[in-house]
Backbone as numpy.savetxt, mean C-alpha at the origin, in Angstrom:
# Nx Ny Nz CAx CAy CAz Cx Cy Cz
-4.56 16.78 -22.86 -3.41 16.46 -22.08 -3.82 16.26 -20.63
-3.17 15.31 -20.11 -3.64 14.67 -18.61 -2.77 15.44 -17.83
-3.46 16.13 -16.76 -2.51 16.92 -15.68 -2.45 16.12 -14.49
-2.90 14.85 -14.56 -2.97 14.31 -13.10 -1.72 13.88 -12.72
-1.26 13.97 -11.33 0.04 13.61 -10.92 -0.18 12.77 -9.75
0.84 12.02 -9.52 0.87 11.07 -8.21 2.15 11.41 -7.52
1.92 10.99 -6.35 3.17 11.00 -5.39 3.63 9.61 -5.20
4.93 9.47 -5.49 5.49 8.18 -5.21 6.58 7.88 -4.34
6.46 6.83 -3.67 7.43 6.42 -2.65 8.30 5.40 -3.22
9.69 5.58 -2.86 10.63 4.40 -3.29 11.57 4.39 -2.11
11.70 3.04 -1.77 12.83 2.70 -0.74 13.95 2.33 -1.25
14.28 2.41 -2.47 15.78 2.19 -2.84 16.74 3.32 -2.58
17.77 3.11 -2.16 18.77 4.14 -1.55 18.99 5.23 -2.80
19.21 5.02 -4.04 19.62 6.02 -4.97 18.39 6.18 -5.93
17.24 5.82 -5.57 15.93 6.09 -6.46 15.93 5.04 -7.66
15.07 5.63 -8.63 14.87 4.67 -9.83 14.38 5.68 -10.84
14.71 5.18 -11.99 14.16 6.09 -13.35 13.22 4.90 -13.85
11.85 5.54 -13.89 10.76 4.68 -14.57 10.51 5.07 -15.88
9.92 4.09 -16.72 9.49 4.25 -18.04 8.08 4.15 -18.11
7.27 4.96 -19.12 6.08 4.46 -19.27 5.96 3.39 -20.29
4.92 2.73 -20.20 4.61 1.61 -21.09 3.29 1.84 -21.69
3.14 1.08 -22.93 1.86 1.04 -23.71 1.43 -0.29 -23.74
0.06 -0.60 -23.18 -0.40 -1.93 -23.25 -1.04 -2.13 -24.53
-0.67 -3.45 -25.23 -1.24 -3.89 -26.24 -2.27 -4.96 -26.21
-2.66 -5.23 -25.02 -3.78 -6.24 -24.64 -3.23 -7.56 -24.57
-4.16 -8.36 -24.43 -3.78 -9.85 -24.29 -3.58 -10.45 -25.86
-4.06 -9.77 -26.89 -3.94 -10.42 -28.21 -2.69 -9.47 -28.74
-1.59 -10.09 -28.65 -0.30 -9.36 -28.93 0.38 -10.03 -30.18
-0.52 -10.64 -31.07 0.04 -11.17 -32.21 0.83 -10.30 -33.03
0.47 -8.96 -32.97 0.94 -7.89 -33.93 2.33 -7.49 -33.32
2.58 -7.89 -31.94 3.68 -7.44 -31.38 4.55 -8.72 -31.15
5.65 -8.91 -31.74 6.34 -10.25 -31.62 7.27 -9.94 -30.27
7.69 -11.17 -29.66 8.42 -11.05 -28.69 9.52 -10.26 -28.50
10.38 -10.10 -29.64 11.58 -9.32 -29.64 11.08 -7.84 -29.53
10.00 -7.42 -29.91 9.47 -6.13 -29.93 8.85 -5.81 -28.54
8.81 -6.45 -27.48 8.51 -6.18 -26.27 7.15 -7.00 -25.79
6.60 -7.85 -26.78 5.33 -8.51 -26.28 4.26 -7.55 -26.07
3.53 -7.72 -24.98 2.25 -7.11 -24.72 2.69 -5.67 -24.11
3.75 -5.41 -23.69 4.01 -4.03 -23.10 5.28 -3.39 -24.13
5.02 -2.25 -24.61 6.17 -1.53 -25.18 6.56 -0.26 -24.50
7.84 -0.04 -24.37 8.19 1.17 -23.55 7.96 2.61 -24.42
7.48 3.40 -23.76 7.43 4.86 -24.35 8.69 5.73 -24.08
8.68 6.89 -24.79 9.80 7.87 -24.08 9.56 8.57 -23.07
8.40 8.48 -22.44 8.01 9.16 -21.22 8.92 8.53 -20.04
9.46 9.33 -19.09 10.28 8.95 -17.94 9.98 9.81 -16.72
10.43 9.20 -15.78 10.30 9.98 -14.48 11.52 9.56 -13.47
12.14 10.37 -12.67 13.20 10.05 -11.91 12.61 10.16 -10.37
12.65 8.79 -9.72 12.04 8.68 -8.48 13.25 8.88 -7.38
13.03 9.92 -6.42 13.89 9.95 -5.36 14.02 8.73 -4.57
15.22 8.51 -3.81 15.56 7.33 -3.17 15.72 7.87 -1.74
15.92 6.93 -0.85 16.11 7.05 0.46 17.40 8.06 0.90
18.42 8.12 0.07 19.56 9.04 0.31 19.07 10.51 -0.14
18.05 10.68 -0.68 17.71 12.16 -0.78 16.23 12.52 -0.70
15.75 12.10 0.57 14.27 12.59 0.78 14.05 14.02 0.98
12.78 14.33 0.76 12.64 15.87 0.88 12.39 16.07 2.39
12.47 17.32 2.82 12.29 17.81 4.15 11.04 17.50 4.85
10.07 17.78 4.25 8.74 17.47 4.89 8.02 16.15 4.46
8.20 15.18 5.48 7.91 13.82 5.35 6.67 13.41 5.97
5.91 12.45 5.53 4.77 11.79 6.02 5.34 11.04 7.29
4.44 10.76 8.40 5.02 10.00 9.45 5.53 8.57 9.02
4.86 7.79 8.11 5.47 6.45 7.98 6.72 6.61 7.00
6.65 7.60 6.26 7.99 7.77 5.30 9.07 8.34 6.17
8.90 9.22 7.22 9.90 9.58 7.99 10.51 8.51 8.73
9.70 7.73 9.26 10.23 6.70 10.12 11.14 5.62 9.35
10.95 5.41 7.85 11.75 4.65 7.13 12.54 5.40 6.19
12.37 6.59 6.33 13.22 7.49 5.30 13.02 7.23 3.89
11.84 6.97 3.46 11.68 6.66 2.15 11.65 7.91 1.40
12.13 7.85 0.07 12.29 9.08 -0.86 10.81 9.23 -1.52
10.33 10.31 -1.41 9.14 10.72 -1.96 9.09 11.77 -3.08
8.59 11.29 -4.21 8.70 12.19 -5.37 7.36 12.77 -5.68
7.19 14.06 -5.70 5.61 14.59 -6.08 5.78 14.95 -7.46
4.52 15.03 -8.00 4.30 15.61 -9.42 4.87 14.52 -10.66
4.84 13.28 -10.24 4.83 12.13 -11.34 3.72 11.96 -12.12
3.90 12.01 -13.39 2.66 11.80 -14.23 1.94 10.57 -13.96
0.63 10.69 -13.57 -0.02 9.53 -13.19 -0.16 8.49 -14.22
-0.63 8.81 -15.44 -0.45 7.85 -16.41 0.81 6.99 -16.72
1.94 7.80 -16.75 3.12 6.89 -16.64 3.37 6.22 -15.42
3.20 6.40 -14.38 3.16 5.83 -13.01 2.25 4.51 -13.04
0.97 4.70 -13.48 0.09 3.62 -13.47 0.48 2.44 -14.47
1.08 3.07 -15.64 1.43 1.92 -16.81 2.52 1.33 -16.31
3.56 2.02 -15.65 4.92 1.25 -15.09 4.29 0.21 -14.02
3.40 0.71 -13.07 3.18 -0.36 -12.05 2.37 -1.48 -12.84
1.68 -1.39 -13.77 0.97 -2.60 -14.46 1.91 -3.31 -15.20
2.79 -2.78 -15.93 3.79 -3.47 -16.58 4.80 -4.24 -15.71
4.99 -3.70 -14.49 5.97 -4.51 -13.49 5.23 -4.88 -12.49
3.98 -5.39 -12.59 3.23 -5.94 -11.47 3.80 -7.04 -10.69
4.55 -7.80 -11.41 5.15 -9.21 -10.98 6.58 -8.91 -10.51
7.02 -7.72 -10.79 8.24 -7.43 -10.28 8.67 -7.32 -8.71
9.62 -7.66 -8.12 10.07 -7.53 -6.74 9.84 -6.18 -6.27
10.17 -5.20 -7.15 9.90 -3.73 -6.87 8.68 -3.27 -6.37
7.57 -3.98 -7.17 6.16 -3.66 -6.74 5.79 -4.52 -5.72
5.93 -5.99 -5.88 5.38 -6.78 -4.78 6.09 -6.65 -3.59
7.18 -6.19 -3.45 8.10 -6.12 -2.20 7.68 -4.65 -1.44
7.23 -3.91 -2.28 6.69 -2.45 -1.77 8.01 -1.51 -2.01
8.84 -1.76 -2.88 10.05 -0.84 -2.98 9.63 0.53 -3.61
8.67 0.35 -4.58 8.08 1.44 -5.18 6.73 1.49 -5.10
6.01 2.54 -4.53 4.48 2.53 -3.98 3.87 3.99 -4.36
2.58 3.81 -4.60 1.81 5.14 -4.59 1.69 5.56 -3.19
2.34 6.73 -3.03 2.30 7.32 -1.64 0.88 7.45 -1.23
0.05 8.21 -1.96 -1.39 8.58 -1.41 -2.02 7.33 -1.01
-1.94 6.31 -1.91 -2.80 5.10 -1.63 -2.22 4.29 -0.18
-0.82 4.30 -0.14 -0.39 3.87 1.22 -0.77 4.57 2.41
-0.86 6.09 2.22 -1.21 6.93 3.26 -2.70 6.58 3.80
-3.56 6.50 2.70 -4.88 6.02 2.95 -5.11 4.67 3.62
-4.22 3.80 3.21 -4.30 2.43 3.90 -3.74 2.55 5.31
-2.79 3.37 5.69 -2.34 3.57 6.95 -3.52 4.25 7.85
-4.20 5.35 7.42 -5.37 5.89 8.03 -6.51 4.86 8.23
-6.83 4.02 7.16 -7.91 3.04 7.39 -7.31 2.17 8.61
-6.00 1.71 8.66 -5.54 0.70 9.45 -5.60 1.25 10.83
-5.32 2.54 10.98 -5.27 3.33 12.19 -6.69 3.26 12.87
-7.65 3.70 12.00 -8.93 3.58 12.41 -9.61 2.19 12.84
-9.11 1.28 12.13 -9.57 -0.12 12.51 -8.96 -0.52 13.75
-7.84 -0.11 14.12 -7.14 -0.48 15.30 -7.87 0.13 16.46
-8.27 1.56 16.06 -8.86 2.36 17.34 -10.24 1.73 17.51
-11.07 1.39 16.44 -12.23 0.68 16.62 -12.13 -0.54 17.50
-11.14 -1.55 17.15 -10.78 -2.61 17.73 -10.59 -2.63 19.31
-9.71 -1.40 19.49 -9.45 -1.09 20.78 -10.62 -0.73 21.79
-11.50 0.04 20.96 -12.83 0.77 21.70 -13.60 -0.70 22.08
-13.65 -1.76 20.97 -14.53 -2.92 21.41 -13.93 -3.72 22.68
-12.57 -3.57 22.76 -11.88 -4.38 23.89 -12.27 -3.63 25.12
-12.07 -2.40 25.12 -12.36 -1.59 26.21 -13.75 -1.67 26.85
-14.79 -1.82 25.82 -16.03 -1.91 26.06 -16.38 -3.38 26.67
-15.51 -4.33 26.38 -15.76 -5.54 26.84 -15.21 -6.05 28.08
-14.46 -5.06 28.63 -13.75 -5.37 30.06 -14.74 -5.61 30.93
-14.35 -6.46 32.06 -15.28 -6.64 33.18 -15.21 -5.64 34.10
-16.35 -5.12 34.52 -16.37 -3.96 35.72 -16.20 -4.66 36.93
-15.04 -4.18 37.60 -14.66 -4.87 38.86 -15.72 -4.55 40.03
-16.50 -3.69 39.82 -17.44 -3.49 40.96 -18.80 -4.30 40.64
-18.78 -4.91 39.66 -20.17 -5.69 39.30 -20.18 -7.07 40.12
-21.39 -7.37 40.57 -21.46 -8.55 41.21 -21.14 -9.85 40.47
-20.60 -10.80 40.96 -20.12 -12.07 40.09 -21.44 -12.77 39.43
-21.17 -13.24 38.32 -22.29 -13.99 37.65 -22.51 -15.39 38.38
-23.86 -15.82 38.48 -23.87 -17.14 39.14 -23.25 -18.25 38.28
-22.68 -19.33 39.05 -22.02 -20.33 38.36 -22.99 -21.04 37.55
-22.67 -21.70 36.46 -23.44 -22.48 35.49 -23.61 -23.72 36.15
-24.72 -24.27 36.24 -25.04 -25.74 36.72 -24.25 -26.70 35.87
-23.82 -27.77 36.56 -23.09 -28.72 36.23 -23.99 -29.77 35.25
-23.74 -30.13 34.07 -24.53 -30.96 33.33 -24.93 -32.23 34.02
-24.03 -32.97 34.79 -24.52 -34.21 35.29 -25.19 -34.20 36.53
-25.37 -32.95 37.18 -26.09 -32.95 38.49 -27.40 -32.68 38.39
-28.17 -33.43 39.30 -29.68 -33.18 39.16 -29.98 -31.81 39.59
-31.15 -31.37 39.11 -31.69 -30.15 39.59 -32.06 -30.02 41.08
-31.77 -28.82 41.74 -31.87 -28.61 42.92 -33.54 -28.69 43.43
-34.04 -29.39 44.47 -35.34 -29.48 44.90 -35.82 -28.56 45.95
């Protein structure tokens, strides 16, 4: 039994019930379209919290947007739902997301912004440094 869990964020007001899916691969001839095609739904479900019922301890980006954070969602169920709904507006628009993945992306973004600011600070001109000599004009003859 797989005990891995995921922390899932949801920006929908009332949350969402997600179902697990089984992937039958690209060769879905054994699964006709009326039976679900490539993906068939399993009986595993999870209820995701919405923005109307967030937990008390929120991460900074979730607190700012008041996202509903659900801890302890079965990782296999969530990964299969994300894969089956990859083209859905809920996934592409970021309404349902892997909270840990987004938290790591925010940390990486903050570190990149900090490094970029350090580069800009290092490139600033020292006001006490003497001015650089002007570049010669290309059409003027050299001084003798």
